[in-house]
N, C-alpha and C positions, 0 to 999 in steps of 0.2 A: 528681644523684640519676638512678639507673636508671631506664629508662622502664618495665620490668618489676617494680619493687619498689613497695611501698606508701608514699605520703608519712611521714615521719617528722616528729615534733615537733622543732622546733629551739629550744632553751634561750634564753631573755634573756640578753644581755651579762652582767649583775649575777649572775645564778644560774652563768653558766659561771665567772665570776671566782671565787666562792664555792666551786664544786667543784673549781678549781684551787688554791686555799689549803687546803682540806682534803686535798688528795692530798699538799700539802708536809709537812703533818704527819704523813703514814701513816696518816690515819683510814680511808681507802677502801682499804687493802689487803685488809682482810676481804671486800671486794666482787668481788675478783678472780674469775675463772673459770677461770684456768690455773693449777693448783696447781704444775706445774713452774716457772712465770714466778715464783709466790710465793716457793718453796723457793729460786729463785736470787736473789731481791731481799733474802732475809733478812740475809745478810752485808753487804751493800751499805747496808742501813739501819743496821746497828751500827755501821758505819764512818764513815759520812758521813751523818747524818740531814738536814743541809742541803740537799742535792743534789735538785734537783727531779725529780720522777719523773712518769711518765705512764701509771703504774697506774691511778690514779683515773679519768683519762679514757677509758681503756679500758675500765674496769668499767662505765662508764655505757651503753656500747654493746654490753654481751653479749648483749642481746635481740636485735641485729640478725644475730648469726652464722648463715650457711647452710654447707650442704656444698658442696664444689669441683664444679664441672661435670664430668660423665664425658665429655660431647661434646667441649668444647675443651681440657680437659687443662690448664688454666690452674692456677698456683699460688694459694693461698689470698692474697686481697688484704687490704690494710689499711683501716681507715675513711677515706674522704676528708675532707681538712682543712676543705672548705667547711661541714661540718654544726659545725665549732667557730668559724667566723670570722663576724662580723657582716655580713651581706649588704650593708647600706648602706654600711659603710666599705671592701668590696673594690671592686678595678676592674670596670667593667661587663662586660667581656668575659672574666673569669675567675669569673663566677656559674656554678654548677651547671647551669642551665638553657641556658648558650650553650658551655659547654665539651666538645668531641667526645669528650675523654679520658675523661668519666664514662661514656660510653655504650661505647667501642671496647674490646673483649676484657674485657668484665665482665659477660658475660651472666647469671651466677649469681654473685653477688658473695659474697664471704665475708669477714669482718671478724674479724679475731684480736686478742686483747687481748694487750697488751705488757706487760712488766714488768720492772723493771731488772735487769741481770745484768753479770757481768765479762765481758771478752774472753777467749773460750778460747784465745787464744794468748797470754795475759798468764801470768807465772810466779806463782803462788801460794804464799804462808808460811802454816804452821800455828802457832797459839798454844797449842797442846796438846802440850808437850814433857815427857819424864820428868825429874822434879828429879834433880839430882845429890846423891849419897849422899856422905858423909864420905870413904868410901874412893875416890871418883871425884875428889875435891878434890886437886889437888896445888898446885904454884906458881902463884899467879895470873897468868895470861897477861897480857899487855897488853892493855887494854881496847880495844874495836873497836866503831865507831858501827855499828849495824845498820839498813839501810836497807830498810824493807818498802814493796814496789811498791803503789802505791795502785790498785785496780781500776777500770777504765773502766765506767761504768754505760752502760745501753742508749742513752740520749738521746745522750750524749757520743760514743759508737761511733758511732751512726747519722749524726751531724752530721759527725764524721770521714771517715767511709767515702764517704757520700753526696757530700760536697764533692770528695773525691779523684775519684769516678766521673765527675762532671758538671764538674769543674775549677771552682767556684765558691766564694763565702764569703759570710758575713755579717758579716765584719770588715772594716771599710774599712781598717784599717790593716796587713792581711795581703794583700799583693798577689801574694804568689809562694809556692812551697812547695818542696820539694826535686826535685818533677818540673815545675816551671815557672809559667808564669803563671796567675794565678786571675782569675776574672771575679766582681766586687764586685755584690751584689744589693741596690741600695738599697731598692727598692720592697718587695720580700719581708721585708726588716728591718723597714721602717715598718709594714707590715702586721701582722707578728707584735708588734711594740711596741703597736701598737694594739688588739690582740686580747689582750694581756697574756700573750702565750704566752712560753715561753723563746727566746731568740734562738739558735735551733738548728734545723739541716736535720733534718726527719722525715720519715717516708713520707707523711705527709699534706701535705707542702709540696714533693714532688717535682715535681709538674706546674707548680706556680707558678713553681718555679726553673727549670725546663728553658724555659718561657716567656720569661721574663725574660732568662735567659741568651742565647736564641735572639735577642733585639733586639740584642745586642751584635756578632752575625756580620754583617759588612759585607754589603750586598746583592749586591755582585760577587761573593760566596763562597757556593757551595751550603750549604744550611744542613746537608745530609748530611756536609759535611765535618767539622762540629762533631759530629753527631750518632752517626756511625759510631764513631768512636773512644770515645765514651761507652758505646756498645753494647758494644765489645770489652772494656773496663774492668768494666762491670758483669758480662759474662759471666765473666771471670776471678774476679771477687770470689765469684760463685756456686758455684765449683768450687776451694775451698781443698783444702789436703791432708787436713784432717780436718773432717768435717761439721759446720757451725755449729749452735747451738741453734736451736730452731724460731723464738724470738722475731727472732733475727738473720737467719733465713733467710726470713721473712715481709718483713722490710724489703727484702731484696735481690730477693726475688721481685716486690715492687711496683716498685722502682726499674727492675726489668728489663722489666715489663709496661708501665710508662709511657713507659720510652725506645723500646720498640717502637712504642706508639701513637703518639708523636711523630715517628718516622721515617715512618710511613705518612702522618701529616698533612702532613709536609714535602714528600712525594712527591704528595700528592692533593689538599690543600687549603692551598697556602702563603699564602692569605688570613688563616687562622688565626694566622699568625706577622706578619701586616701586611705581607704579600709580595704583589707582582703575579706571576702566573703566567710562569713562563719555562721553556720546552722544554729548554733546556740544563741547567737545574739540577734540574728537577722529573722525573728519570728516574733509574734504576738503572744504566742502562749502563756509565757509567765505573767503578762501584764492582764491579759483577759482572765486569767483564773484568780486575780487579786479583787478585792472589793473596789466597787465603783468609787467610793470616797476616798481610797488610798490616793496619795500624790502620784505613786507609779502604778496604778490601776487605769483601765480603761473605762472611761464614764460615756454616759450617753451621748452627750454632746460630741464624742471623738467618734462615737458610731455613726452619728449624724452627718456630720462633716463628711467623714470618709465615704459614706454610701452615696451622699449626694454628687461626690465625682465619678461614681462607677460609670456613668453612661460615656463621661468623657475618656476614662482611663481603665482598660480591663485589668491592668495588674491589681487594683486594689482590691477587686474581689478575690483575687486568686490567694491575697494575702490572710484573708479571714478564712477562706475555705480551707486552704491548707493547715491553717492554725486549728480549725476544727477537727479536721482529720487526724492530725496529732495527738489532741485531747482525747478523741474517739479511742484512739489506741491506747493512751495512757488509762483511760477510764475501763477499757476491758480487762485490764490487769487487777482491778480491785472490786470491791462488792458494798453491800450497804453498811457494813462494819467501816470501811475506810471513808476518806474525806471526799465524797463523791458530791457534794453539795454545789463546790466553786464550778464544776463541769456543767452541771444541769443549770445554774444560774446564767452561765455563758450561753448556753444554748437557749434559754429563755430570753436573753437580750439579742442574740441573732433573730428570733422569732417577732420583733418589732418591726424588721426592715424585710420588705418583699423581695427588694433586689438581692439581698443577702441569701435569703432562702432560695431563691431561684437558682442563683450560682452554686449554692451548696447541693441543691437537686440535680443539678447538671454535672457535678464532680463525678469521675470515674468511679469513685468508691461508694457511691449513694446506693449503686444496685449491684447486685452480685452478677459477675459475668461467668458463669460455669467454664471451666475448661474441660478438654476429653479425658485429661487424667484424673479428674477428680472423682472419688467415690461416692455412692449416695449418702453415706454417713457423712462426708465432708461437707456436700452440698446442703444437706439438713441443718449442719452447725454454722454455714457459711453466713447466712443472715443475721446470725446473732454475734457472731466474732468477726465478721470482714467487711461490715458494712459502717457507714458512718452513724446512723441511728441505732443499730445493734446494741452496741454497749450501754446506750442509754435506757433501752428497753430491758436489758438483762438485769440492772440493779433490781433485788428484790429482796424481802425477808424469807423468801424460800431457798435461797441460796445456803448450800451447806453449813458454812462456818457461821452464817448469820442466825440460824436456827440455834445453834449453839449458845449463841449470847443471849437469845429471848428464854431460852429452855435450858438452862446450864445443867441441872441435874432432873432430868425428867422422871426417873423412877421414884423419887423422892417427893417430886412437887405436889402441894395439895391443890385441889381443884380451884381454890381461891385465886391462889398464885399462878395458875395457869391461865385462868380467866383473865387477870389483869394482865400479864404478857401478852395475851392475845388482843386485848383491847388497844395496848401501846402499838403493838404491831400494826393494826389496823388504821390507827390515826397516821403513823408513818407513811404507810402504803397509799392511803387515801390521798394525802398531800401530794406524794410523789406522782401517782396516776393522774392527779390534777393538772400537775405542770406537764406531763407528757401530753394530755390530752390539748392543752393550750398550744403546745407547740406543733401538733399534728395538725390542728385547725388551722393555725397559721400557714402550714406547708400547703395545706389542698387550697387555700385562698390566695397566695402569693401570685400564682400564675398558672396558666394552663399547664405548661411544663413541670413546674412543681407539683402539680395537682396529679397528673399522670404519673409522674416518677414514683411518688409517694403511694400512690394506690398498687403500681406494680410491686413498690417493695414490700407491702402486706401482702400481697397475692403470692409473692415467691416464698416467702416465709412460712405461709399457709400451704402451699402445693408441695413443699418440699418437705412436709413434716408430715404426711398421710400415716407414716408408720408409727405416730404415737399413739394410735388407736388399734394398733396391734395386738393380737392375744399375747405374744412375748417379744417384748422390746428392751433392748439395753439402754439404760440411761445415757450413756455417752455417745450414743448414736443418732440422738434426735435433740432438737433444740430444748431448753430446760423449761421446767414449769413456770418459773418466775417470768421469764422470757413472753412466753405464750399466755400466761394470764393477763399480764400488761398490755397484751396486744390486743386480747378480747375485750378487756376494760375500756381502753381508748376507742376501738371500733363502736362498742356499746354507746359511748357518748356521743360519736360522730351520727348515730341515728337518732340521736334525743330531738333534733329540732323538726323531725318528720312523724314522731310518734306521738300524736295527740290522743286525747282520749277519746275523739269522735271518729277514728281512724280516717280523717279526709284526705290525707295524702296517700293512701293506700294503692290507689290508682296509677301513682308514679312507678311503682314498683312493676318491672317489665317481664312478663310471663316469658317472652321470648329472648330474656337476656343470654340464655346460655347458647343460644343459636347465633349471637353477634359476636364472634370472637371475644368470649368472656376471658376474664382474668383467672377465674376460679377455675381449676382444672379438677373434674368430678369423674374423668373418663374411667378409672379404675375402681371408682365406688359403685357399690350393689344399688340398683335403682329400687324404687317402690314397686313396681309392676311389671319390668320390661327385662328381659335377657340381654346381654352383651350385644349381640347380633342386632336386635331391634332397636337398642339405643344408638349403637353406632349408625344405622341408618337413619335415624332420626335426626340426629346431631351434624350428620354429613352435610345437609342442605343449610348452607349458612344463609341468612338474612340480612338485606343491605342495612345500611344506617348505623349509628352508634348508639351506646346506652346511656341513660342520664346518670347522674352522680347518685341520686337516691337508689337507684338499681344495684351500682357498682358496690355501694357500701352495705346495702341490704345482704347481698350474696356473700360480700367479704366477711360480714359478721357472722352469718349463718355459719361458715365454715370454721370460723375462729371459735365458735361455741363447740362445734365437733372436736376440733383437734388442739383446743387450747383449754378453756374453763372445763369443758366435758371431760375430757380425758385426765385432768387434775382430780376432779371430783372422783373418778372411778379408781384413781390411785388409792383412795382410802381404803377401799376394800382389800387390796392387796397388801397394804401395810398392816391392817389389822390381822391378816394371815401370817404375815411374816413376823409379827411381834408375838403371836401366840405360840407359834412354832419355837422362836428363840427363847422365848421364857420357858417353854419344856425343855428345851436343850441345857438351859443355865441350870434348872432344877435337877435335871440328871447329872449335870457335872459337879455341882455341889454336893450331891449325895456320893457320887465317886471319890471325891476328893477328900471328904470325911472318912471314907474307908480307908484311903491310901493313908493319911493322916493317923488314924487308928492303929493300922499295921504297923507305922513306925514307931508309935508310942508304944505298942508291947515290945518292938524289938530292942527298944532302949530300956525297958525295964527288965529284960532278961539278965541272968548272972554273967558275968565277964568271962566264964568258961563257955558260954553259947555265943560268943562274938564271932566264932570263925564259921558258924552256921547262919549268920544273917549279913546282908549286903546293906549296909547302912547309907552309902553312898548312892547305891540303885535307888533306895527309898527316898532320898533328897532329890534325886533327878526327877523321880516321878512327880514328886511333891511340886516341884519347880514348874514342871511341863504342864501339869494338871491346872495349876495356879494361872500360867500364861494363857491357856486355853481359854480359861473361864474370863479372864480380864478381857481377852478378844471378843468374847462373845457378850460381854456386858456393854463393851464400848459399842457393839453393832446395834445391840438393844436400845441404848441410849440415843444412837444416831436416828434409829427408825422413829423412835417415840418422839423425838424433838421435830423431826420432819412432819410427824403426823400433826402434833400440836399447831405447828406452823400452817401447815395446809388448811387444817382447821379453821385457823384464825383468819385465814385469807378468804376461803371460799364462804365462810358462814357469815360475811360481813353483809349486814342488813341491807345498806345502800346499794352494794354491789349486786345481791341476788334481786333487789326490787327492780332495778334498772335491766337486769338480765330478764326476769319475767315478763316486765314490759314489753321488750323485744319480743319474747317467745309468743305472746298474746298476738301480737302483729304477724309472725309467721303462721300461727294457728289460723287467723283469719284469712291470709293470703293462701293457704292450701286449700281451704274450704271453697275459695272463690274459683282457683283454678280446677278443682275436681269437680264442681258442679256448673262451672261455665256461667256463673251468675256473678252479681255485684253484691254479693252477701256483705253484711256488716251486722255486728250484734246490734239486735232489736228489730231487723230485719227476717221475716218468714224464710227459714230454709226447708226445701222441700226434699222428701225420703221416699222411696229408695232412690238412690243417684242412677244416672241412664247408664243402661245396659253397654253404651258404647262410650268407653273409658278414653278421655282426652290423653293423647300421646304426651302432651307438655306435662301432664301429672304422672302418667305410668313412667316416664324416663327421668323424673328428678331423682336426683340421690336420695337413698333411704334415709340418711341422717336428717333430712328436711324436717320429716315426722319425729324421728328417734329424738332429734335433741329438744324438741318440745316436750316429748313425753318424761324424758329423763331428767330434763331441768325441773319441771313441777315435782315429778316423784322424790328428787331429792329437796326439794323445798319443804314439800308435805312431810318429810321425815325429819328435817333438822332445824327448819325455821318457819313453821306453819304460822308463827304471828303475822309474819309480813303478808301472808295470803289473803287475810281477811280484806284489805283493802286494794289488792293486787290482782284478784282473780275475777273472770266474768264469764258471760254465759258462753262465750265461744269455745272454752275449755269443754264444757258439756256437749255443744253442739259436736266438737270435734270428735269425741270419743264415741259419742251415739251414731253419728254418721258412718265412720268406718267400722264399726260393730254391725250396723245395719247392712252396708254393703261392703262387707269384708272382703269380697273379692276385689276391691281397689288395692288391696295391700298383700303383697305374697308372703311376706315373713311373718311365721305364725307367732314367734316370740314378740315381735314387734306390736301385732293384734293384741295379745293377751296383756301387753302393757298397758294397753288402753283401759281393760278392766282394772289393772291394778292402779292406774289414775284415779278411775271413780271411787274405788274401795278406799285409797288413801284420803279421799275428800269427804269419806264418811266417819273419820275417827275423831271423837270428840276432842274439843280444844275449848278452854276456857268457858264462856258461857253457851257455846254452840254444841248442844249435845249431840247434834247429828253430824258434825263436823263442818267444814267450810262449805262444802257443796251439798250436805244432805238437804238444806231447805230448798236450795234450787232445785234439786232433783225430785223433790215431793211436790213443789208448786209450780214448776214450769211447765206450760202448755205442751211444749216440743217434747220434753222428758216424759210427760204423761202419755204421749201419742205413740212414742218410738222407743222408750228406754228398755220396758220389759221384754218386747218382742226381740230386740238386740241382744240382750242377755241372753234369752233363751236359743237364740240361734247361734250364739256362739258357744253356749254351753253344749249343744251338739256338734258342733265344728272341730272343738277341740278333741274330740274323741280320736280323730283321724288326722292330726297335723302333719304327719309324714317325717318327723324327727324321731330319732333314737328314744329320746326320754318322753316321749308324748305320753306315754301311759301314766307315769308319775306326775309329770307336769299338769295334767287335766285335774287331778286332784286339787291341787293347789289353786288353780284358775277357778274352779268350781266352789272352792270354799271363798274366794273373793265375791264370786256372783251372788252367794247366798248371802254375805253381810250386805251387799248394796240392796238385794231383793228385802232382806229384813229391816233395811232403814227406810224404803219407801212404802212397805205394805200397809203402814196404818191410812194411807190416802186408799179409799175405796175405789179411786179410777183403776188402780192396778189389779184389784181383784176382779173387776169388770173386763179389763183387757184380757186377763188369763181366760176367764169364762168364754170371752169372744174367740181367743184362739183355739180353745177346745172346739169349738162349733164350726168356725170357718176353715181354720187351717187343721182340721183333725189330724193327717197324718204327722204334720210337724207336731202338734201337742203330744200326738202317741209316741212319736220317736224320742222327745222330751222325756215324758215320765218313764219310759223303757229305761233309757239312761240313767234315770235318776234311781230306779230300783236296782239297776245294774251295780251302781255306786254303792248303795246302801248294804247290797248282799255281800260284794266283795269287802268293803270297809268293815262290817261286823264281823265277817268270818276271821279276817285278820286282826283286828284289835281284840276279839275274844279268845283266839288262840294265843297270841302273846301274852294276854294275862294270864292263861293257864300256865304257860311256860314260866311266867315271873313267880307264879304260886309256887310251882316246882322247885324253883330256884332257891327262893326265899326258905323253902322247907329244908333244902338240903343244907343250906348254911347253917342251920342249927345244929347239925349232927357234929358232935365235937369229936368224932371219930376219924373224920376227913383230915388228910395232910394239907399242909400249908399251900402245898404245889395245886391241890386238888381245888382247895376253896378259891385260889387266885384265877384259876380257870373258870370257876363257876361264877365268879364276880364279873369277868370279862363278858362272859355270855349274858349276865344279868344286865349288864349297862346296855349291851347292845340291843336286848329284847324292850328294855325300858324306852330308849329313845324310839325304836319303832312304835311301840305301843302309844306314846306320847302322840305322836303324828296321826296315827289312824284312828285314835278315840275322839281326838278333837275334830277330826274331819266327820265322824260317826255323829257326834253330837250335832252339827250343823246340819249335816244330811237329814238326819230325822227330824229337826226343827222345820225344815223347808216342806217335808212331807206331810208333817202336822198342820201347818198352815193352808198347804194346798188342798189335803182332803178335808178339811173343814169348810173350804169355800167352794169346792168343787166335786161334790159328791157323784153326780153323774159322769162327770168326765173320767174319774178314776175307777169308775166300773163299767168301762167300755170293754167288750170282749176281748180286745186286743191287750188289754193291762190288767183286767181284775185277777185272771189265773195267775200269773207272775206275782202280783201283789200279795195275794192270799198266801202263796207258798212261802214267801220271803217273811211276812208276818209270823205264820206258824213255825218256822225252823227256828227264827230268833227268840221267841216266846219260849220254846222248850229250851234253849241255852239259858235263858235268865230265872226259868221257875223250875226246870226240870230237876231230876236227881242228881245231876252232874253240876249244878249250879254252885256248890260248894268249892269246887275247882277255880272259881273267879275272884277268891276272896284273897285279897292280896294286902300287904302292910302298906299304909298310906296311899289308899286308893286315888285321894285326890290329886296326887303327884302326876298320876296318868290320864288327868281329866276323866277319871271313870267314876259315875256316881249311878250305881245299879239302880236306886230308886227311882231317879228322875228318868232313866232310860225306859225303866218298866212303865211308868207313867206315860211316856211318850207313846210307846207301842199301844197301851191300852186306850189312849185317846183316838189314836188312829183306826182302831177296831171299830171304838164309838160313833167315829165320824162317819164310818161308812156302813153302819150296822142297820141302817134304814133301808138299804137296797138288797133286794131278793138275789141278784147276780152276785153280790159279794157273800152273801150267807149261804149259797149252793158253792162258791167257790172255796171258801175256806172248809166247808165240809167235805168238798171232794178232793183234796189234797191228802193222797193217801201216803204220801211220804211223812209229813210232819205233824198232821193233826191228831191231837190226843186230848180227849175230854179232860183227862186229869189235870192237864196243864192249866186248862181254864179254870177249873175248879181251884188249883193251888193258887192261881193269881188272885183269885176272889178272897182267899184268904189273907193274902199279902196286902191286898187292898185296903183290908179292915184293920190289920194289926201292925203291921210297918209303915205302910203308906198314909195311913190313917186319913184316908179319904173320906168325904161325907157321904152319909147311908144312901142317900139317891142315887150317888155314882156307883157304889155297891150294887143297888139294886138293878140298876140299868146294865150293868155288867152280866149281872146273872141272868136276866132276862135274854141277853144276847147269847150267852152261853146255852140256854134251852134252845133257842132258835138254831143253832149249830147242832144240837143233838138231834133235832127232828129232822133237819136236812140230811143229817149224816144217816139216818136210818131209810128215809126215803131213797136215797141215792144208792145205798147198798142195796136195796131190794130190788131196784132197777138194774143194777149189775148183775144180780142173782137171775133175774129174768132174762137177761141177754145170753148168759151162759158165756162159752168159750166164744172168742171172736177168730173169724178165720183170718190167715194170715195177708191176704190181700186186702181186706178191710182195715187192716191195722195201721197205723203211722209207723214208718221205720224208724224215725229218729225219737218219738216219745213214747212208742209202745200203746196208745190209745187207740179207741175207735174214731176214724175219720168220719167227720160230719159234712167238710167242704174240700173234698179231694182235688188237688191241683196238679199239671204236669210241670215240671220244671226244663229249663232249655237242656238239661243233661237227662231228659226223658225218664227221670226217677218222680214218683207219686209220694206228696206228702201233702198232710192237712193243710189248708190256708192259714189257720192260726199259727200253726208252727213255722211257716216260712216266714210270717210276717214278722214273729218274734226273733227269729234269725236275721234277718235283713235289718232290722232296727239296730240290732249290735253290731252286725258286721255285714255290708251289701255285698255278700259273695254266694255263688251256689254252694251250698254245705258238702256237695258231692265232689265237683269238679274244682272247687275254689275259684271260679271265675266271676268278675264282676256281674251282677244283674239287680233289677229291681222289681218289685211286686208286678208292675206291668208286663214284665217277661214271662208271666206264668199263664199255662191255659187250663181252663176249668174242665175237669174229668167228669164229665156231666153222666157219662153213661155208668161209671163206678159209683157216682153219688147216688143215682137211682137205683142201682142194686142194692147199696148200703141201706138206704132208707126202705127197700123192700123186704131186706133181710131182718132190720130192726122191726117193721112192722108186725112180720111173721112171728118173731120171737116174743114180742109183747101179746100179741094175740093168743100164743101157746100158752103163755104163763098165766093169763088171767084165771082159767076155770080152774088151775091148780090152787091158785092164791084163795079162791073162793072156797074149795073143797076143804084146804086147811082150817079156813076159819070157821066153817061149818063143823068139822071134826073137834074142834077145839071148844065149840058151845056145847057140843053134845057132850063131850067129856065133863 
């Protein structure tokens, strides 16, 4: 009896017998409350009135009927047979008060009246036939015996079907049927006989039948081995081709309900069946792992029925969650080589039911609960190994043993085989990650609790693995690459719904997320442009309210790319280094082993008399030891190579990188919106420079917010450029230009330089894009036309003093990339006009840029040409046969070092000279400014002598192209620069005034080389000769002026340059130098040359008194020299 129903009166046994007898006579048919059942019972009563009917007993209980519960969704249930059995004669453990089945799944019981009917599947014959007319009558056919099928009444049908479902019988002589063995139920038969009921299985006797049948199951065998096949049969019976009549449907529904109830009892209350608890038997795990279609596997109908009862019975949820916990622990011990699919299929089945997912998310093992005694390393690994979801996310082809399966012999695998294995790996991983995404998506949609706990799980895994981005990290101290890559891939997919091409939902990403109790912990991360104290102060103030789901997922995905996929991408570089190192070690080991074997062979070849002087055992031991070391080294090499191939296969998957790039585009646009305080979207104008008042919300963002964008695009530009053609937009160009133009928004110089690298990578030719993926946009974009050149020049200057220890050498690589971008965009005349404008409007800025360009050219040419001289000497020495082997080896080592340096310097020289050639051709006036022209002329003269002077033979080396050295091209560039500026008098005078390097014979030699070696056209040679004549005339004039001035007084001489000052100024240190000298000094180094204290040109004071005295002295000297010069001319004429 249900606890929520009123007690009902039970008839005495005598009265029950009387009612059953009346039913046999059909006297109670009028009491039936089911008209359809009455109608169905009529033909049965006419044909076989002696068949027992249940309609009478059903009619006596019509007052108990209630409507089905809308909450549980359970089918209408039949009356419990305990109401018609004498309690005194029944077994004590079968009474309504002690049977849990009377309470389980029947919160709102509905008892349906049953009446007899025929089986809808039987063939029926009709007695109403048309009588044959005389015309129809012909010769009498042979008489045939007509067999009329006897229709099966409801009781017979119920007994047959229920016996077939539960494989039981009440007939002790019927031990089998066409399906196999049947279990005889003597106790139930005796009970029915005692109560006077028909010896048939009915809906009211199902529970007793199941209970007695369960007693016959051996204790060594789980009850579910019996009950699950019963469930499968009852489910099949409820799904016939044609819907059964309501009364039969009610019987099947009751059978289904009670079968499920007993399944639950078997798992939660084995004592009910007289069994002791047994963890191996009282669990769903084995059945969940089997296929749904197996007789002993859990099907979706089982899931649905069980889940529908969770609101009424809390124990049901725990059955499933504990099973999943057990399966998760089992899965943690396997990898992708193992049988992981049943576990995943089971979790996928769970994901169909929100109630199960909510219960799973509420389980204590769903989230990590760190204890005080856990180390940081244990906490970092806990999400992967100690949570329910962790082992599922851990399965990956990046697991060490799995990499060996895909790449069995990596040292000998050919590229095609490697690519095939990587393709197979990608397909497997893609399918697996798709399943993980579906499960995660279901978790975040199941309920608010499930969503919050799932986001907490992701956040903890990320927050505890910051060490993955450390410079030195042990693999076993952090979560695995496979786990973190899967986590990143799933989060990427969660972002897909709001990452549309129009950025319509980018407003949903809350800039104040990190100030509203964020799940993402970035307190220990370096900020974009704020120190720790400033950041702590900013985030100390918490804002009210909660963050939306889009913001949560956005910041979790951003962190996942940094600690997950980004860290795995970076691992490729380390693997390359390790592989090269081990290969070098193996080569040395093989050489050493060869020597040991050679020595052993010599010992074996010696006469027996020498045996006493050899130690063959020692040689054998050394060979064995060397072979073992070599084997270990080869094993390590193959492990690293297999891991490298596997990582490449994972991270180079086109679909994964396309999704990743799409997310990074959103991050780029979001960063620009935060930095500018505008609602920027691609296609909307973006104003530069950015405000001088930097938003704290931007400055205090973690540095990886921008770093991840840049690194991701750089990685794709290098390894998967083909996907960029459809995945890149103007926002990347805007991002790079904006933060190069307003570089003060970013503190890290390496991060700023990576923006240049990103632009440079976008100019690499690919397919039909000769200017790369970004080249055409850089040339044609209005935003780039307006701001790109200034931004590149600004950073060219800024990288001179980045403040890091390697700044001196880093700047050359940065400037090389800047040159490549400028060469790409230079064909657009707009950029030439922009450069001219800079030279006029921002004169100081332009002068500083050109000065650094000259500094680089001077230094690089000096280093490169010096290394060429050394290479020339080393190569010459190696041809000396008198050198010992040891000396030759040393010279070879020195030669290799010089070659590596020369290759780097010479490549930079070629690009620097190429830039100067472009600029001087376009901006003659700008490059002949007083602040520039003297240094430019000196640099040109000095290097011209190196190329054409008497020592030029020292630059001749074997295979000059190996070092990117082409003396003809380099000399041609120098001559072009001379000719570009040759029309300016200031340049002519500066070249001639260069007392250190100007030599007429160098220009004459160059003229000969132009004609003979370079084979330049005659008009160019004539122009060069005319320019040489101008230099000669200017030299004579300047020399005469110097003679006229004579000895310069010390007080008028520049203390740094030794020249006559023309515009003396007083420095903060009170020292006096010429203005041009200090300008040159400050362009290279903004320090007082005497005290090394910071200063600018604005700190100097004109020394007007000294300048006036210099001018007066100079005027007097020239005035005195004129009569003398005239006299000399007259004397010469007279002579």
